[in-house]
N, C-alpha and C positions, 0 to 999 in steps of 0.2 A: 931975083930968084924968089925972094920971099914974097913978092907981089904975086907970082904964079902960084905959090902954094896955098895962098887963102882961098882962091875959089876951088881948088882941088880938095882941100880939107873940108870946105863947106859942102861940096857934092857928096863926099864919103859920109858926112854926118847926116845929110838928108837921106841918103840910101840906106844907111843903118836904121834911121828913125822909121822909114817906110817898111823895112823888113821886119822890125819889131813889131809894128802895128799890124801887119798882115799875120804874124805868128799868133799874136795875141787874139785876133779876131777869129782866126782859124781854131785855135784851141778853144776859145770861148764857145764857137759853134759846136764842136765835137762834144764839149762838156755839157752843153745844154741838152743834146740829144741823149747822152748818157744819163744825165739827171732826170730827163722825162721818162726814160724806160725804168730808171730805178724807182721813181715816184709811182709808176704805174704798177710795178711789182709790189711795192710796200702796201698800196691801197688795197689791191685784190687780195694780198696775203692777210690783210686785217680783216676784210669782209669774210674770207675763208674760216679765219679762227673764230669768228663770232657765230657764223652759221654752222655750228658743229652738233647741233641737236635740234632736230625738227621732225615733222611728219606731214605728209600731204597725199592727196589722191589727184589723179589726172586721167585724161582720156586721149588716146590717139585714134585719128581716124585717116585711113589712107586710101589713095586712089591710084589707079594704074591706067594711064592714057593709052599705052600700047597693048591693044588686045592679044597680039601674038606673044608678047612677053609676059602677059599676066599670070599665066599657069606657071611658068618657070619661076617668076619671082615669088608667087604666093607658096610654091613648094618649099621655099626656104622656112626654116623653123621659126625665124623672128618675124617674117612678114605677115601682116594680118590687116584685114579691112577695118576691123573695130576692135579696140584694145583698152582694157582698164589697167591702170598702174596704181599700186598703193606703196608707199615708202615710208620707212622709219629710219632715221639716222641719229645715232647717239655716239659722238666721237668717232672711233674707228669701227664701231659695232654697227651693223645694218640689218634690216629686215625688210624683204619686198615681195609682192605678189604681182603676177601678170596674167591677166585673163584675156585669152584671145578668143572672143566670143563666137565667131562663125566657125572656128575649129574646135570649140568647146574643150579647150585645153587650159590648164592652170599650171604655172611654174612658180615655185616658192624658192626664194634665195635668202639665206641668212649668213651672217659671219659674226662670230664672237670676238674677233681680233686674233684668233688663232687658226680657225678653220672656216672655209666657206663650204656651205651645205647647199646643194640643189635637190629638189624633189619634185617629180612629175607624177601627180596622182593618177593621171589618165592611163598611163602605161606601167604604173608601179616600179618606177626606176628612180635612182638617185645617185648622187656623187659626193665625195668629199676630197678637198684639197687644201693646201696651204693658204692663208689670207694674204700672203705676199707673192707677188708675181716674180718672174725671173730677174727684174732689176732690183728686188728686194723692197718694192713699194707696196704699200697696202692697197688691196683691190678696192676699187670705188664702185658706186651704183652705175656710172655710165659704162664702166667696163665689164660689168657683170650682166647688165641687161640689155638686150638688143632693141628695147623699145625706147621712143623719144621721151626723155626724162627732164626734170628741172635741171639737174646736174650736167646733162649734155648740152643744154642751151646756155646755162649760166657759167659753165667752166668747162669748155671743150678740152679734150685730151691735150693738144699741143699748148693751149694757153695754161693749163695747170702745169705742165712741164716747164714752161716759161717762168711761172711763178715759184715752183717748189724746186726745180732743178735747172736753173739758168745755164748750167754748163753742158746741158744736152741740147740746146737750141740756140741758133743764131737768131737775133731779133734787131729789125731795121724799122725805123720811123719812115712810113711812105708818104703819108700826108698828115698835117696837123692844122686844123682850123678851129674856129671858135667853139663848135659844138662836139665834134668828134676827133678821135685820134686813130689813124689806120696804121697798123704795124704789120710786118711780114715776118713770119716764122719759118725757119728752115730747120727741120730736125737733123742733127749730125748724124744720126744712125741710119738715116734714109735720104740721101740727097736727091732722091727721084720725086720727092713731094715737097710741096710749098703751100703754106697757109697765109690767108689774108684775113685779118681781123679789124673789124671796125668797132671801136669803143666809144660809148657815150659819156662824155665828160661830166654832165649834169647829174648822172646816175652812179657816180663812183666807179667809172670805167666799166660799167656793165656792158657785155658784148651786144651789139645791135645785129652784126652779121658775121658769119665765119665761113670762108670759102676754102674748100681743098682743091688744089690743082696739082697737075703732074709737072715734071720738069720743062715740058713745051708750053705750059701756061694754060692747058686746057682744063676746063671745069670738071671736076669729077662729082662733088656734092657741095650742097650749100645749106647753111642753117641760118635762119633769120628769126629775130624776135619782134613781135608787133606790139606787144603790151607787157607791162610789169606790175608787180605787186610790190609796194613799199612795205618793208618790214622794220619796225622800230625796236630798239633796244632800250634797256633800263637807263643807260647813261645818256640817252637823247640822240645817240647816232643812228643811222638808218641804213638799210642796205635794199637793193632792188632785185627781186627774183622774176624771172619770166612767168608771166601768166597766159600768154599766148605766143605760138610761134609755129614754124613749119621747117621741115626738112625736105630737100628735092635731090633726087638721085639722076646723074647724067651718065653713069657708067655701069655696064653689066659684062663680067667675064672678059674684060679687056677692050670691050666695044664702047666707043663714045657716041653720045647722041646730042643733038642740038638743044632739044627740049626735053624736059623731065620725063623719065619713064616710071617714077614712083614719087608720089608726093604725100607726106604725112603731116597732118595738122595736130597741133598740140594745145590742149586746153587744161589749165590748172583749175580743179574744182574746188579744192579745200587745201588750206595751209595752216599749220600751227607751228609756232616757235617754242622751243624747249620741251619739257616733258621728262618725266620719270618713268623708267621701265624696268620690269623684272629682267634679270639675266637670262632667264630660259627662254625668252622671246626670240634671242639671237642665235638659237640653236634649233636643230630639227631632229626629233626622235623618229626614225623611219619605221613604219608599221611592218609587222612580220610579213614575209612574203616579197618584200621590196628587193630588187637587185641592185646592189651598191657597188658602185666602183670608187674604191678607196684608194686615192693616189698618195695618201699620207704614208700608208704602210705597203702599198703596191700590190694589193689583192683586190679580186672582185669576189662578193659573196652574196648569198641570199639571205636577207635578214631572218633569223630563226630557222633557217634550212639545215638539212644534214646532207652530207654527200658520202655515198657507200664507199667509194674508192678511198677517200681520206680516212674514214672510220677504220678501215682494215689497214691502213698503213699508219699504225699507232704513232711512230715517232714524228712524222710530218703533221699529222693531225694535231697532236699536242702542241707541236711548234707553232702552228698557226693560231690555235685557240689561245695559246699564252700571248702571242702578239696582239690578238684582239682584245684580251682582257686586261693587259698592261697599258693599251692605248686608251686615253680618257674617252669614255663613252658619252655621245651627245645626249642631253636630256633637255627637251623643249617642246615648242609647238609644231605640229605637223601642218596646220592649215590656219595660221594667224593667231591671234590672241584668245579666240573663243573656242578653240577646237584642240584640246590636248590629246597627247597620245594615250593609248588604252592602258599601257603599263610603262614603268620606268625601270623594270628589272632588266638585267642583261641576259638575253637568251644566249644560248651557245651558238653563235653564228659561225658557219662553216664555209670556207671559200670554195667555189666551185670552178672558177677560171681564173686565168691571170696569175699563175703561180710563180711569177718571176722567171728565172733561168729553168725551173723545174717543169717539164711537159708532163702530160698525163702519162705518156709512155714510161718516163722516168719513175713516176709514182708507182706504176704497175710493177716494174722491174724490181723496185725496192720492196714492195709488198712482197712479191714472190720470193725474193731473197730472204726477207724476214721470216716467211713461212718455212722455207727451206732449213734455215739455221735453226729454227725452232724445233722442226721435225728431227733433224740430225741430233740436235741437244738431247732431245726426249729419248732417241733410240740409244744414244750413248750412255745416257743415266740408267736406262732399264738394263742394258748389258753389264754395266758396272755393278749394279745391285744383284743381278743374277749370278755373277761371278763371286761376289762377296758371300752369297748365300750358300754357296758350295764349299766354303772354307770351314775346317773342324773348328769347334768351339773349344 
């Protein structure tokens, strides 16, 4: 019986050894993939932390192969055939101008880390809102500008989410070879989208290509980088920023196309790392006459304007004026570093629309009620005085 147990024991030992070997190999494979993703995240995070202060100018040139869609696409505020971009980034603060040449429009965007300012000189309009989006993240250049920028090519939105908020994105290694690493990014908040990113290992995992696909695997848009600019830091380390690239669009209003319907070529004209900037460059002082949508306090008003209805409704007028005065007033550049606002004093801005829950009808009713009470009070006082005048002394 002992002779029979030897081969049986040996069999179980071999089986146990094979099982352990398989488990170790499997675990090693998973840990290798996890370590690779962690390494990619760490490298990209390091590059982001170093590229926190810079300025550059760039050019976008777009083409629209489909003539039937050309007018529809160019009606979009952001679509332009020829576009110049100028950007200053200093930590979380930023300033940018976008000139769309054939439309003869300029968009000025600034953020001081507290508010985002937008100003459109061509139609005298502007806006104010928080510098953080609904997720509580700081607004970035690529989220604020519709144009093709260094940021959009260097760190597309979902790749930034992968680096800064890995809990919001599922990441999988799709292909790993000697020169590139291809990863798939699936946003947890939108399972209908998928992104495929090709990273260049020789350039600190700088993206070569970034494709956006729907849940069926259809291509929606594609970013690609064809040239890089090497940026050196004082400690000898380097980073690579896109100096040439393109964006191609394959979808419009839910309709998919086999070939691009809009192609934008990007060219980096100038780049400077570092730099010191005055605080007021990251705010905008709106000129008088500008219609401002202020989402911070929830009112729309004309800078320096007066509104008759609110003037007569004293209580509401003073309430709004108080809100405007107690809210920190922006002081800075209207049109870049060389064109300052004519004055930095605080005119009495009076809201004209967007009065929250109070409609104009409500204001009129309150005004009428105020006048009625004022009149009734005056009549009562006069009657009281007349009665007192008739009393014997």
